[in-house]
N, C-alpha and C positions, 0 to 999 in steps of 0.2 A: 289827801285828795278826796273831796266829796263831790259826787256826781249823782244826778237824778236818774241816770240810765247806766246800765252796765256797758262798759267799753267793749266794742267788738274788735277782737284781735285775731288775725289768722296766723297759721303756722309759718307761712312764707315770710311774713313780717318779722317773726321771731328769728328766723334764719338770717335775714338781712341784718338785724341788730347784732347778732352774734358775730358775723363776719366783719361788720364795721368796727366793732370794738377790738376784735383780734388784730385787724390790719391797720386800724387808725386811718382808713381812707375809703371813701365810697368807690373811687375808681378801682382800687385793688380788690375790694369786696366784689364788685361787679365782674371783674375779670375772673375771679375764682368761681363765681356762681354762674358764669356764662349768661349774664343779663346786661342790659345797658345801664350806665350810671344814673341816667334819668329815671329809670324804673325804680331803683333803690331810693333815690332822692325823694321822689313823689310819695313812695310808700312810707318813708320815715316821717315826712311832713304830715301825712294823713294820720299816722299812728300817734304822733305827738299831739295833734289836735284832738284825737279820740280820747287819750288818757289825760289830757289837760296838763301835761308836764313837758318841759324841755329835757330831752334825753341825752343830747350831745351838744357840746360847744364847738362851733366851727371856727377855725382859724387858719392862717397860712401854713401852720405846722401840721394840720390834719384835723381829725375828728377825735375829740376827747369826751368820754362819758361824764355827765354831771353826777352828783351824788344820787339823785333820784334815778338817773340812767343806770348806774351800777347796780342798784337794788333791783330795778326792773329786769336788767339783763341776767342777773343771777337767778331770778325766778324763771326767766325764759329758758335758760339752759337746763334747768331741772325738768321743764316740760319737754324740751327737745330730747333729753337723755331718756326720759320715760317713754317717749314715742319710739325711740330706737329699740328699747327693750321689748315693747309691745310688738314691734315689727319682727324682731328676731323670734319671738315666741309664737306669734299667730300667723305671720306671713311667710317667714323664711324657715319654718320648722321642718321642711322635708329633708334638709341636710344642714349640717353646721357650716355657717359662712365664716370664712377667714378674712381678717382685716389686717392691713399693714400699710404704713405710710412713711415716706421719707421726704425730708425737706433739705435742699442743698443749694449752695451757691452754684455758679455756672461751671460745673465740672463734668466733662464727658464720662469719666470713669464711673460716676455715680449713677447716671442713667443707663450705662452699659451693664453695670452690675444688676440694676433693677430688671432689665430685660432677661438676664440669666435666671433671676429668681422666678419670674413669670413662666419662663420656658420649663422650669423644673417643677412647677406647681401641678399637683394631681387632683386637687380638690375641684369639685363640680361647681362650688359656689364660693367666690372670693371677691373682695373689693380691695384693690391695691391702688394707692395714690402716690404720685411723684410730683413734688412741687419744686420748681427751679425758681428761687426767690433771692432777695437780698439778705444780708446778714441779720438784720433786726427781725425779719419775718421768720428766718430759720430758727432763731432762738425762741421767739414767741410760739411758733408752731409746736416745738418740742416741749416747751414749758407747759403749754395748755393741752398737751396730748393730742393735738391735731396730727402730729407725726411722732413715731416712736424713736426715730433717729434723725440726726441732722449733721451736715458737713459745713465747716466754716474755716476761713483763713485766719491764721494767727501769726502775729509778728511782734517784734520788740516794741513797735510803735503802738499797736492796739492792745497789747497784752493786758495792761492794767485795767482798761475799760472793759474788755471781754471777761476777765476774771471776776470783776465786780458784778457784771450781769449774770454770769454763771452762778455766782453765790446767791444773788437776789432771787433767781428763778429756780434755785435748788437743782442745778444740773451738774452732771459729771462730764468731764471732757478727757479725751485721750488722743495723743498725737499718733497719726498714721504715717506721716511722711514729712521729712525735712527737705527743702528744695532750694535751689538757687533760682531767683526769678528770671524769666525769659521774656524777650521782646518778640512779638509775632508780627512779621511784615510779609508783604507779597514778594515773590521771587522777581527780581528786577528793581526792587526798592533801592534807593540810594544807600541804605545801610546794609543791604543784603551782602553776604559774603564776609562780613567782619567776624573776627573770632570772639569779640565781646564789645559791648557798648556801655557808656556811662550815661547818667541822667542828663548831663548837659548836651549830649549828642541828640537827645530826643526832643529838645525844646522847639526846634523848628518844624516839627511834624505834629499833626493833630493826634490827640490821645483819645482812644475809645474807652469810655467809662460805662459800666453797667448801671442802669437805673436803680435808684434805691428808694425806700420808704421815706415818707415825710419825717418820721421820727429819727431817721438815721443821720449821723454826722460823719465827718471825715474819718473818725476813729473806727467806724464800722464798715467802711468800704472794703472791697476785696482787691484793692490796688495799693501799691506803695505810696507813702505820703508825697514823695517828690512828683509822682505823676499827677497828683491833685493840683499841683502848682502850675501845670501847663495852662496857658491862657486860651488854647484852642482845644475844645473838648467835643467829642461826638458821643451822645448818650444813647445807649441801646438797651433793650429789655431782654435780649436772648443771644445765644452764641451764634446762631446761623446768620443773624443780621450783622454781627460783628465780623464774621468771616467774609461775608459778601462785601462789606465796606473795605476790609483789608485788601481784598482781591482787586477792587476797582479804584483804589486811591493810595496815597502815601501815608494814610493813618496807620497807627500801630496799636497793639493791645499788649498789656503785660499780664503774665500769669506763670503757671508752672508748665513744664514740658508734658505733663499728662493731658494737656488740652489736645495735643496732636492726635489725629486719627487718620484712617484711610482716606477720608474725604479731603483732608487738608494737606497731608504730607507732600503731595505732588505740586502744590501751588503756594504753600505758605512756608516760610523759613523762620526758625526760632533762633534767637541770638542771646547768649548769656548776658545778663545785666549785672554789672559790677556793683556789689554792695557788701558792706560788712555786717549787715543785720542777718539774723536767722529768720527763716520763713517756714511755716508749718501748715499742714492740712490736718484738721482734727475732726473726730466725730464726737457728737454730744448726745446725751440721753438723760432722762430723769434720774436723779441721784438715788432715790430710794425704791426703784422698781427693777426687778430682774428682767433681763433681756428675753424676749420671746424667742421661740425657735426660728421664726421667720427673720427676726432681727439678727440672730447669730449666723444664720445661713447667708443673709444679705451681706453682712460684714465680711464673711469669707469670700464671697464673690467680688466684693469691692477691693479687697486686698489682692485677689488674683488679677483683677483688671489693672490695678496700679502696677503690679509686678511685670505684666506683659507689655505695658506701654512705654516704660522708660528703662533704658539700659544704663548701667553705671550708677544708678541710685539703689540704695538698699532699703527694702521694706522692713519695717519693725515687726518682727514675727509675733510678738505678743503686746498689743497696744495697752493691755492692762498694766504693764510694767513701765510705761513711759508717759507720765503725766507731768506737765510743766506749769 
């Protein structure tokens, strides 16, 4: 790239690039950065014009960095990392700041454990981040050290794909819980009161599906394969929206019994879903990094939250000894 003038690039543009590449989506990057998608889109266009290079290829599947884009983003991340170091040394030097982040699929126990970790925090300066995202984003966040830990759903259907991703991203994984899938419906729903249901019983009712990243396929969803075959789907981005839709309609959501909490147990009924497959909740972390004290404490709180939520299921006391 030859230019007669030095390109003018600001820090905010570098942050936008970083998040676009991490998420593969301008909309998702905007959501995480609390700005409008148009703000990031305009900034990216201006930056590409300034440096005289196309940094991303835009397609229906999302945003993919070009060869030049990857090189630019690699340099940008070095700048951002150096800025963080400078900030720690010269701005936040009055006391040590603690940092911790978790990415999870839509599990109540994960955010509940996070609140316990915050309540037990004595440090005067800390930044804790909790991301409730789709499977692909959980894996990418942990692989890129945006989060130290992640929680994902594992089944016989998606096992091969997830194992390949874990290997590619150099991640370790450990099973926390094996569970029988449940169907969540409102009390008074036509299926309410049944001892169990089969997939065929669900086909006449709308299925609630959590929104996923453009990079994600059916193998990376947090719902059983058979639910994906339902011709009537309601796509939501968060648990509270799913619960509100359940309460006001005949739509259903599949998951584990650990979704139930004090807010839902009076109005939502869970029914066991008949299946011969095994279903698990796993935590993931970088393979060659030791867990920090915050991560160890958080996992302890997570196991406690799991143990108090579901009667009749047995927690695996030492996740280190149960990898599949």
